[in-house]
DOVO-149803 format. One line per 3 residues: number of its first residue (from 1); their letters; for each residue z, x negated, y negated of C-alpha. Coordinates in steps of 0.05 Angstrom, whole numbers, plus 5000, padded with zeros to 4 digits. Each point is the difference from the previous one (the first is absolute). Layout:
<bavos>
NUM> A> Z X Y; ...
</bavos>
This chain:
<bavos>
1> XXX> 7568 2160 1537; 5031 5022 5070; 5014 5076 4998
4> XXX> 4959 5014 4939; 4938 5052 5008; 4935 4983 4977
7> XXX> 4983 5012 4930; 4951 5065 4993; 4933 4987 4969
10> XXX> 4967 5046 4952; 4987 5071 5027; 5057 4997 5050
13> XXX> 4958 4957 5056; 5043 4945 5029; 4974 4930 5006
16> XXX> 5009 5005 5078; 4957 5063 5004; 4949 4972 4949
19> XXX> 4993 4941 5047; 4997 5046 5065; 4943 5038 4967
22> XXX> 4961 4937 4977; 5009 4977 5067; 4976 5062 5040
25> XXX> 4938 5004 4953; 4980 4931 5012; 5008 5009 5078
28> XXX> 4957 5057 4990; 4943 4967 4965; 5003 4942 5048
31> XXX> 4990 5032 5057; 4951 5054 4973; 5042 5057 5022
34> XXX> 5000 5064 4955; 5037 5058 5027; 4961 5047 4958
37> XXX> 4934 4986 5039; 4984 5028 5069; 4973 4950 5054
40> XXX> 4925 5002 5016; 4992 5023 5068; 4925 5005 5003
43> XXX> 4995 4929 5037; 4958 4973 4947; 5008 4943 4951
46> XXX> 4987 5015 4919; 4933 4971 5008; 4983 5048 5056
49> XXX> 5000 4949 5055; 5038 5012 5067; 5053 4958 5026
52> XXX> 4986 4962 5058; 5017 5025 5070; 5056 4964 5032
55> XXX> 5003 5003 5081; 5059 4989 5039; 5069 4995 4980
58> XXX> 5042 4945 4960; 5030 4951 5048; 5076 4998 5011
61> XXX> 5042 4938 4992; 5008 4945 4948; 4942 4990 4948
64> XXX> 5031 4922 4992; 5018 4971 5068; 5044 4934 5001
67> XXX> 4979 4953 5057; 5071 4968 5001; 5042 5063 4986
70> XXX> 4957 5047 5044; 4962 4959 5045; 5048 4945 5020
73> XXX> 4968 4936 4972; 5046 4942 4987; 4964 4959 4950
76> XXX> 5037 4935 5020; 4939 4962 5015; 5022 4990 5078
79> XXX> 4998 5067 5028; 4933 5031 5020; 4988 5066 4957
82> XXX> 4935 5011 5027; 5021 5068 5031; 5037 5019 4932
85> XXX> 4936 4989 4963; 4960 5035 5051; 5050 5060 4999
88> XXX> 4991 5007 4925; 4925 4999 5003; 4998 5053 5060
91> XXX> 5051 5040 4956; 4957 4995 4936; 4930 5012 5046
94> XXX> 5035 5063 5025; 5014 5032 4934; 4925 4998 4979
97> XXX> 4987 5077 4971; 4933 5023 4987; 4971 4931 5007
100> XXX> 5050 4970 4952; 5056 4950 5011; 5071 5028 4975
103> XXX> 5041 4941 5011; 5025 4933 4967; 5024 4947 5044
106> XXX> 5057 4963 4965; 5013 4925 5019; 5066 4976 4973
109> XXX> 5015 4929 4982; 5002 4952 5061; 4958 4961 5044
112> XXX> 4968 5038 5059; 4972 4967 5061; 4945 5037 5033
115> XXX> 4969 4978 5060; 4955 5050 5024; 4928 5012 4970
118> XXX> 4988 5060 4958; 5073 5013 4993; 4994 5016 4931
121> XXX> 4940 5042 4997; 4965 5022 5066; 4941 5048 4992
124> XXX> 4951 4991 5054; 4930 5033 4999; 4988 5071 5020
127> XXX> 5068 5027 4981; 5032 5012 4929; 4958 5020 4936
130> XXX> 5047 5000 4942; 5011 4981 4927; 5061 4963 4970
133> XXX> 5047 4955 5033; 5053 4957 4968; 5041 4941 5011
136> XXX> 5054 4980 4947; 5042 4939 4998; 5060 4979 4963
139> XXX> 4957 4938 4958; 4955 4944 5017; 5038 4951 5045
142> XXX> 5058 5050 4998; 4966 5037 5060; 4962 4955 5051
145> XXX> 4969 5017 5061; 4993 4943 5047; 4939 5005 5050
148> XXX> 5009 4964 5062; 4953 5022 5059; 5001 4964 5065
151> XXX> 4925 4989 4995; 4967 4988 4928; 4930 5016 5021
154> XXX> 4981 5073 4985; 5070 5018 4979; 5005 5040 4935
157> XXX> 5064 5027 4972; 4960 5064 4977; 4942 5038 5024
160> XXX> 4961 5055 4970; 4944 5021 5036; 4967 5054 4958
163> XXX> 5063 5043 4994; 5033 4987 4936; 4981 5001 4924
166> XXX> 5042 4989 4946; 5050 4947 5025; 5047 4964 4959
169> XXX> 5051 4942 5009; 5047 4983 4943; 5056 4952 4989
172> XXX> 4994 4960 5066; 4983 4935 5030; 4965 4979 5068
175> XXX> 5006 4936 5038; 4958 4971 5055; 5052 4970 5054
178> XXX> 4945 4989 5050; 4944 4956 4970; 4933 5041 5003
181> XXX> 5025 5062 5008; 4975 5058 4947; 5025 5053 4957
184> XXX> 4957 5061 4989; 4938 5021 5046; 4960 5059 4962
187> XXX> 4940 5034 5035; 4962 5053 4965; 4939 5041 5002
190> XXX> 5026 5043 4945; 5073 5017 5001; 5037 4929 4989
193> XXX> 5004 4988 4928; 5044 4998 4938; 5052 4950 5015
196> XXX> 5050 4974 4944; 5045 4938 5000; 5053 4997 4947
199> XXX> 5041 4938 4987; 4991 4979 5074; 4998 4927 5034
202> XXX> 4966 4965 5059; 5024 4935 5028; 4991 4961 5068
205> XXX> 4938 4980 5033; 4953 5060 5013; 4932 5006 5027
208> XXX> 4986 5065 4956; 5041 5029 4947; 4954 5066 4998
211> XXX> 4941 5001 5049; 4951 5059 4983; 4957 5026 5050
214> XXX> 4947 5061 5016; 4942 5028 4963; 5023 5037 4940
217> XXX> 5058 5006 4947; 5055 4954 5012; 5001 4999 4923
220> XXX> 5043 5017 4938; 5052 4946 5012; 5050 4973 4948
223> XXX> 5045 4942 4994; 5047 4996 4935; 5050 4945 4994
226> XXX> 4998 4972 5064; 5008 4930 5026; 4954 4973 5058
229> XXX> 5028 4940 5029; 4999 4969 5070; 4938 4976 5032
232> XXX> 4938 5037 5026; 4955 4981 5060; 4950 5045 4977
235> XXX> 5013 5042 4942; 5056 5037 4961; 4950 5062 4989
238> XXX> 4940 4994 5048; 4948 5054 5000; 4950 5015 5048
241> XXX> 5035 4976 5065; 4943 5039 5046; 5041 4999 5058
244> XXX> 4997 5078 5008; 4941 5018 4951; 4952 5046 5031
247> XXX> 4952 4961 4956; 5008 4935 4963; 4944 5014 4956
250> XXX> 5037 5054 4968; 5063 4960 4981; 4986 5000 4928
253> XXX> 5045 5059 4979; 5057 4951 4980; 5011 5020 4931
256> XXX> 5052 4999 4947; 5058 4948 5010; 5044 4987 4942
259> XXX> 5043 4942 4991; 5044 5004 4940; 5050 4941 4974
262> XXX> 5002 4968 5066; 5039 4934 5021; 4953 4974 5052
265> XXX> 5034 4937 5020; 4984 4980 5074; 4992 4936 5034
268> XXX> 4930 5007 5033; 4949 5044 5024; 4958 5058 4962
271> XXX> 5023 5054 4952; 4945 5049 4999; 4940 4995 5051
274> XXX> 4946 5056 4994; 4936 4982 5038; 4972 5071 4994
277> XXX> 5009 5010 4928; 5048 5039 4960; 5027 5021 4932
280> XXX> 5062 4955 4983; 5036 4988 4936; 5057 4948 4992
283> XXX> 5037 4998 4934; 5057 4959 4973; 5044 4959 5041
286> XXX> 5006 4927 5026; 4957 4975 5060; 5023 4938 5031
289> XXX> 4981 4969 5073; 5057 4952 5007; 4974 4959 5065
292> XXX> 4940 4988 5045; 4977 5028 5069; 5038 4957 5050
295> XXX> 4933 4996 5044; 4926 5007 4983; 4971 5063 5031
298> XXX> 4927 5012 5015; 4996 5054 4946; 5038 4972 4946
301> XXX> 5008 4930 5008; 5061 4976 4963; 4988 5049 4941
304> XXX> 5042 5058 4974; 4968 5050 4952; 5030 5054 4953
307> XXX> 4940 5039 5004; 4952 4990 5058; 4939 5043 5002
310> XXX> 4955 4981 5056; 4935 5039 5016; 5003 5053 5060
313> XXX> 4954 5047 5023; 5013 5071 4963; 4957 5054 4960
316> XXX> 5014 4962 4930; 5038 5054 4972; 5052 4972 4958
319> XXX> 5006 4924 4977; 5046 4998 4938; 5057 4945 4986
322> XXX> 5038 4995 4934; 5058 4953 4981; 5039 4999 4933
325> XXX> 5058 4966 4968; 5014 4958 5062; 5031 4928 4999
328> XXX> 4976 4960 5059; 5024 4936 5030; 4954 4957 5035
331> XXX> 5041 4949 5032; 4950 4972 5047; 4927 4983 5012
334> XXX> 4998 5051 5056; 5031 5053 4960; 4942 5050 4977
337> XXX> 5008 5055 4944; 4938 5036 5027; 4944 4993 5053
340> XXX> 4952 5057 4999; 4936 5011 5039; 4988 5072 4988
343> XXX> 4930 5017 4986; 5008 5041 4945; 5047 5036 4955
346> XXX> 5043 4967 4947; 5056 4953 4986; 5040 4991 4938
349> XXX> 5059 4952 4979; 5029 5022 4934; 5053 4957 4958
352> XXX> 5022 4964 5066; 5027 4927 5000; 4992 4950 5059
355> XXX> 5019 4935 4959; 5076 4999 5014; 4990 4940 5041
358> XXX> 4939 4968 4961; 5034 4937 4984; 5002 4977 5078
361> XXX> 4950 4945 5021; 4964 5042 5052; 4991 5056 4949
364> XXX> 4935 4979 4969; 4969 5000 5064; 5015 5070 5026
367> XXX> 4953 5053 5011; 5049 5062 5006; 4947 5051 4982
370> XXX> 4941 4999 5051; 4943 5052 5002; 4942 5008 5054
373> XXX> 4949 5041 4964; 4948 5047 5023; 4938 5032 4969
376> XXX> 5045 5054 4973; 5061 4963 4979; 5057 5013 4998
379> XXX> 4999 4995 4917; 5059 4962 4980; 5036 4997 4931
382> XXX> 5058 4964 4971; 5033 5020 4933; 5047 4962 4964
385> XXX> 5020 4953 5059; 5034 4931 5001; 4962 4967 5061
388> XXX> 5014 4932 5036; 4954 4960 5043; 4930 5022 5014
391> XXX> 4968 5069 5024; 4949 5000 5054; 4937 5043 5010
394> XXX> 4960 4993 5058; 4941 5045 5030; 5017 5035 5064
397> XXX> 4979 4983 5065; 4939 5037 5006; 4974 4966 4939
400> XXX> 5003 5063 4959; 5027 4974 4939; 4944 5012 4956
403> XXX> 4954 5062 4987; 4932 5007 5012; 4953 4963 4954
406> XXX> 5049 4941 4997; 5046 5030 4945; 5075 4992 5016
409> XXX> 5032 5068 5021; 5072 4985 4992; 5031 4994 4936
412> XXX> 5066 4971 4987; 5031 4997 4919; 5061 4974 4975
415> XXX> 5023 5022 4932; 5052 4970 4951; 5025 4954 5060
418> XXX> 5040 4933 4996; 4973 4954 5053; 5055 4946 5012
421> XXX> 4966 4942 5032; 4919 5010 4990; 4955 5026 4951
424> XXX> 4941 5037 5017; 4955 4991 5038; 5046 4943 5035
427> XXX> 5052 5057 5012; 4949 5027 5056; 4993 4978 5068
430> XXX> 4931 5029 5008; 4962 5062 4974; 4996 4978 4928
433> XXX> 4933 5036 4993; 5042 5065 5015; 5057 4992 4947
436> XXX> 5013 5011 4929; 5053 4973 4956; 5018 5037 4933
439> XXX> 5050 4970 4953; 5038 4960 5056; 5039 4939 4979
442> XX> 5001 4935 5046; 5042 4939 5001
</bavos>
């Protein structure tokens, strides 16, 4: 009732003072503050360790910079916003403190036309060494960067030449407006690594999505809930470009690439291409190649392949691939799920399904999984998969498909798989003496 006083609680303490006291106690508990204790001025942590020495001073300016409000980008799809993005990156690079980036680059909703290569990220070799750079959009397709360089050849929207580690892109879309342009060039001899893409999308016709070069690292990269659309003259992720590597033989440190809950639906080209081995894991999602290469090439013919692992010269450090809980669509005989010619390592498919179009007249004659085998593998395993067409196993070009003494060296195993069109051994196109089936069901 208006004008009335609060009823006293027992002991003469009002409800207001009780609540105030409770709030103060909670605040002290949450912050860990206790006025009765003195601060520790010894410079040591409770376990005896000393805190790290931080050099330099905290940089001035905003921790979050907006390319529109602070750098003048229009985002109208017609104005060239290259300079605005270059200013935003330059600002972030200038705020590196103690070799750590301290800036988030905010890109609001809009379509941003970018004509200049490297406008989004421009880190040439021999300069900056830093950890931590973050680009944040408003949402997939809400924030779109349209890359339209005057020449496609050698044009990348981003370049990181052994400069940045820990680079993240969130809630953004990238479109190639110039057919044959490329998204990201990453060169490393130990620094460039640890990239993360969250809820991002690629559309348009690219040569490379990400092209990895160098002799070491270029690793620890993760894609979560992203969509890979468009088309790729080479591959969305291509390892071992060998353009600047001091020793191509050392290009075997391409390790730890994770793709989770992806929507891979592009027109043609390759998704992953790793001629120098690697450690890759793809978990969950839908993988579809919707079309066919417009013209045949000497390297690929008319085929488009999700996982293409040819054999390049390297030190045989890491060769491992794992696919799990993925639904594939094989829409054409020239669509391949995997081509692998690694000379060792392992390939594992678990709970995958490529039978969505098994009812099509061409499906029974397709060969969407192909392996070129050497004396040491790779070892191949399929667990609880549903598979259409046939699988091909053939010896490598050196005739090293068997071990000494004539015993087959390569082993492939199928456990609890549903073979949609053919029963073993008709399911195999070559290599039947190297493959075993356990509790598999044919038509």
